[in-house]
C-alpha positions in Angstrom: 20.5 -54.0 -27.9 21.8 -50.8 -26.5 20.5 -49.1 -29.6 16.9 -50.1 -28.9 17.1 -49.0 -25.3 18.3 -45.6 -26.3 15.4 -45.0 -28.8 12.7 -46.4 -26.5 13.3 -43.9 -23.6 12.9 -40.2 -23.5 15.7 -38.3 -25.2 17.8 -35.5 -23.7 18.3 -34.0 -27.1 17.2 -30.3 -27.1 15.3 -30.8 -30.4 13.1 -33.5 -28.9 12.0 -31.7 -25.7 8.4 -31.0 -25.3 7.5 -27.3 -25.6 6.5 -25.6 -22.4 2.8 -24.9 -22.2 1.6 -21.3 -22.3 0.2 -20.4 -18.9 -3.0 -18.4 -19.0 -4.9 -16.8 -16.2 -6.7 -20.1 -15.4 -3.5 -21.8 -14.3 -3.0 -19.6 -11.2 -4.6 -20.7 -7.9 -7.4 -18.1 -7.9 -7.8 -17.6 -11.7 -6.1 -14.3 -12.2 -2.6 -13.1 -13.0 -0.6 -11.3 -10.3 -0.3 -7.6 -10.8 3.0 -6.1 -12.1 4.7 -3.5 -9.8 4.3 0.0 -11.2 7.0 2.2 -9.8 5.7 5.4 -11.3 2.2 5.0 -9.9 3.6 4.1 -6.5 5.8 7.2 -6.5 2.9 9.5 -7.5 0.6 8.1 -4.8 3.3 8.3 -2.2 3.9 11.9 -3.2 0.2 12.7 -3.0 0.0 11.1 0.5 2.9 13.3 1.7 1.3 16.4 0.3 -2.1 15.5 1.9 -0.5 15.0 5.3 1.4 18.3 5.0 -1.8 20.2 4.2 -3.5 18.6 7.2 -0.6 19.6 9.5 -0.6 23.1 8.0 -4.3 23.5 8.7 -3.9 22.3 12.2 -1.1 24.6 13.1 -2.8 27.6 11.5 -6.2 27.1 13.2 -6.3 24.8 16.3 -2.7 25.1 17.7 -2.8 28.8 18.3 -6.1 28.6 20.2 -4.9 25.8 22.5 -1.3 26.9 23.0 -1.5 30.7 23.0 1.2 32.9 24.5 -0.4 33.0 27.9 -1.8 29.5 27.7 -5.0 30.7 29.4 -8.3 30.7 27.6 -9.6 34.3 27.4 -13.2 33.7 26.8 -13.9 31.1 29.5 -16.5 32.1 32.0 -16.6 30.2 35.3 -20.1 29.7 36.7 -20.4 29.6 40.5 -21.4 26.3 41.9 -25.0 26.5 43.3 -25.1 25.7 47.0 -28.0 23.9 48.6 -30.5 26.2 50.2 
C-alpha cells in the first residue's frame, strides 16, 4: 500500500522535476526585459557631464564674472540720467 502512495504523488527525485520554463520578454509585466547596467557607458557619460560643467564654469569666470565683480566693483560705462521734474 505504501508503494502505491509513493508512486501516485509527485516525486522529489531530481531526475523527475519539471524543467523551468524559459522566460521571454512577454513574461515581464510590461512586455520588455529590464536593461542591464553598463558601467562603462555610465562612467563615460558622467565624465562628459563633469567636463561640460567645467567648460560652462570656465566661460562664466572668463566673461561674466570680471564684468560684474571688477576690482573697483563700480560699473564704468553707466550713465545716470537726471530725473525730469514736473514743470
